[in-house]
N, C-alpha and C positions, 0 to 999 in steps of 0.2 A: 499470586499469579505473576509470572515474569513474562514480559513482552519486550520487544525491541523498542522500548519507549524512547530511549535516547535518539534513535534514528527518526522516530516520529516527531519528536519535539524539534529537533534540529532541522529537519528537511521538509516539514509539512507546513501548510498554511492553516490547518485546522482539522477538526473532527466533524463528521456528519453521521447522523443516524437516519436510516431510511429503510422502511419495510422490515423493521426488527433487526437490521444489521447495522454494524458500526464500520465506518470507513475513515481512513486517514486521507485527507485531501493533499495531493502533491502537485506542486507547480513544476512543470518540466523545464529544466535548464538546458542550455546549449550543450550539444553532444551527448545528452542522455538518450538511452534507448529503453524500450519496454523491458528488455532483458536486464539491463543494469538497474532499473527501478525495481523490478521484481526481486532481484537479488538483495537490494538494499533493505527491502521490507519483508524478506523471507517468505515470499509467496511465488506463485508461478505466473508466467505471462498469460496463460489461459484464464486464470482467476482474475487478473487485472482486466483482460478484455471482456470477460463476462460481466464485470462490475461497471463497464463503460460501453454500453451499446452504441454502435456507430463508429467506434474507434477501431483502427486497424494498425498493424505494425508500420505501415507506410504513411499513415495519415497524421501521426503525432508531430508536433512541432514545439519549439521553445515557447513558453508562455501558456500553453494549454494546461488545464487542471484535470488530473485523474483522480478517481476514487480508488483507493487501495484497500482491499478487504483487511479488516482488523483481525490479526491472528494472535490467539492466546497460546503461549507455550508454557506448559507446567514443568517446573524443575522437579527433580526427584525429591528434594527436601520439602517443597510445597505440596506435592502430590501425596506424600505420606502423612500429612497432618490432617 
């Protein structure tokens, strides 16, 4: 299984398992937006918002921690095995 592990390791503060799901924990840096964070982790803004009840596009600020849904991407080489 191939996932954007490099981004998760470099940009996250950890991993969390909750209700059978796995999330990357991301601490928001200055000038980051939900859109830029979603692009970094190859997910959508809607999925990030769904994983973080009470968070909105206008409410995030530097220092907040977001749960980013863990996304598994299968490469064609891995999928054929």
